Each structure stands twice: as structure tokens, then as C-alpha cells.
C-alpha positions as CSV (number, residue, x, y, z in Angstrom):
1,M,13.1,39.0,-5.6
2,T,11.2,35.8,-3.3
3,L,11.3,35.6,-0.1
4,P,11.3,31.8,1.7
5,M,8.0,33.1,3.9
6,D,6.3,33.4,0.3
7,D,6.7,29.8,-0.6
8,E,4.0,27.5,0.7
9,H,6.5,24.8,1.2
10,A,9.6,26.5,2.5
11,A,10.3,24.3,5.7
12,L,10.6,27.2,8.1
13,F,9.0,26.5,11.6
14,T,10.3,24.0,14.2
15,V,7.8,21.2,16.1
16,G,8.0,23.8,19.0
17,Q,6.7,26.6,17.4
18,V,4.1,24.6,14.8
19,A,2.9,23.1,18.4
20,D,2.7,26.2,19.9
21,M,0.5,27.8,17.1
22,L,-1.4,24.7,16.9
23,H,-2.1,23.9,20.6
24,V,-1.0,20.5,20.4
25,Q,1.4,18.6,21.8
26,Q,5.0,17.9,20.3
27,A,4.6,14.3,20.8
28,F,1.9,14.3,18.4
29,L,3.5,16.2,15.9
30,R,6.4,13.0,16.2
31,R,3.5,10.8,16.1
32,I,2.0,12.1,12.8
33,D,5.4,12.1,11.5
34,D,6.0,8.1,12.7
35,H,2.5,7.4,10.9
36,Q,3.5,9.1,8.0
37,V,0.7,11.1,7.7
38,V,2.4,14.4,7.6
39,S,6.3,14.5,7.0
40,P,8.0,17.5,8.3
41,R,11.6,17.7,6.4
42,R,14.6,17.5,8.3
43,S,17.3,20.3,9.1
44,A,21.0,19.6,8.7
45,G,21.0,18.5,12.1
46,G,18.1,16.3,11.5
47,Q,15.5,18.7,13.2
48,R,11.9,18.1,11.8
49,R,11.2,21.7,10.1
50,Y,7.1,22.2,8.9
51,S,5.9,24.7,6.0
52,R,2.8,26.8,5.8
53,Y,1.5,23.9,3.8
54,E,2.1,21.0,6.4
55,I,0.9,23.2,8.7
56,G,-2.3,23.1,7.1
57,R,-2.8,19.3,6.9
58,I,-1.7,18.9,10.2
59,Q,-4.8,21.4,11.0
60,Q,-6.8,19.3,8.9
61,V,-5.5,16.2,11.0
62,V,-6.4,17.3,14.9
63,G,-9.8,18.0,13.0
64,M,-10.1,14.5,11.5
65,V,-9.0,13.1,15.3
66,G,-11.6,15.4,17.4
67,E,-14.1,13.6,14.8
68,G,-12.7,10.2,15.8
69,L,-10.5,9.3,12.9
70,T,-7.6,7.3,13.4
71,L,-4.4,8.4,12.1
72,P,-4.3,5.1,9.6
73,A,-7.4,5.7,8.3
74,I,-6.2,9.7,8.1
75,R,-3.1,8.9,6.1
76,R,-5.3,6.5,3.9
77,I,-7.7,9.5,3.2
78,F,-4.9,11.7,2.5
79,E,-3.6,9.5,0.0
80,L,-7.0,8.9,-2.0
81,Q,-6.9,12.2,-2.3
82,H,-3.8,12.7,-3.5
83,E,-5.1,10.0,-6.0
84,L,-8.0,11.6,-7.0
85,A,-6.6,14.8,-7.8
86,R,-3.9,13.1,-10.0
87,V,-6.8,10.6,-11.8
88,T,-8.7,14.1,-12.5
89,R,-5.6,15.9,-13.7
90,E,-5.2,12.4,-16.3
91,R,-8.8,13.2,-17.3
92,D,-8.9,16.7,-17.8
93,E,-5.5,16.4,-20.1
94,L,-7.9,13.4,-21.7
95,A,-10.3,15.7,-22.3
96,R,-8.3,18.8,-23.8
97,R,-6.5,16.3,-26.3
98,L,-9.8,14.3,-27.7
99,N,-11.1,18.3,-27.7
100,E,-7.8,19.1,-29.6
101,L,-8.2,15.9,-32.0
102,G,-11.9,16.8,-32.2
103,G,-11.3,20.5,-33.6
104,A,-8.8,18.9,-36.0
105,N,-11.1,15.9,-37.2
106,A,-14.3,18.7,-38.0
107,G,-12.3,19.9,-41.0
108,T,-11.9,16.8,-42.4
109,G,-15.4,15.4,-41.9
110,A,-14.4,12.8,-39.3
111,A,-17.2,11.9,-36.8
112,T,-16.5,13.2,-33.1
113,V,-16.9,11.2,-30.0
114,S,-19.4,13.1,-27.6
115,S,-20.2,12.5,-24.0
């Protein structure tokens, strides 16, 4: 049986709880949501609810703000990290397919491409 606490993406924590955990102001959490840096889910009543994953992202944001980065810059960094991860997955999938084709062509004497 899997519990909600086992899922790092389960939205379980309130703004107040996260602010207390990370020693930040609730207004800071609202501001990073307004800037779409970390956007928590909403409860049925419209209250922000954060997951463990989002709390980890907020910890990263706090560190980056401490280094002098702006929220728009941090959002862009997160976007680029996401894009890099997507491109890396695509590359890995293409390499896997190429490898499969190379193995299939080896028996027919067809040339294979190597890098």
C-alpha cells in the first residue's frame, strides 16, 4: 500500500508549513508562485499546497536568490534545465534506436555509423 507521503509529488503542505520548514516568509512563497518559478497545486478551497519536490525546488530558489539571481532569471534556469533533460532523453532514445538498427544491420553486412 502506497501512502501519499511516499509520493514526492503529492501536494500535502500548506504555505505556513513550508514557510516554517524553510525559514522564509509566506509572502516569498506567494511571490515565487506569482513569478511562476515554483507553482504549487491548489486545494479545493484555492489554498496553495506544496509537494516534497516543490519544497526542494524552493530550497534551490532560496540559494539562488542568496547568490543574487532574480526570480525571472531563476525561472529561466529551471526552464532550460527542463529543456536540457528533454533533449537528453531524446538523444538517448535516438542512440538506443540507432544501436538497435546497427545490430540489425550487422547481420546483413550494411555499414553502420559510429561516433
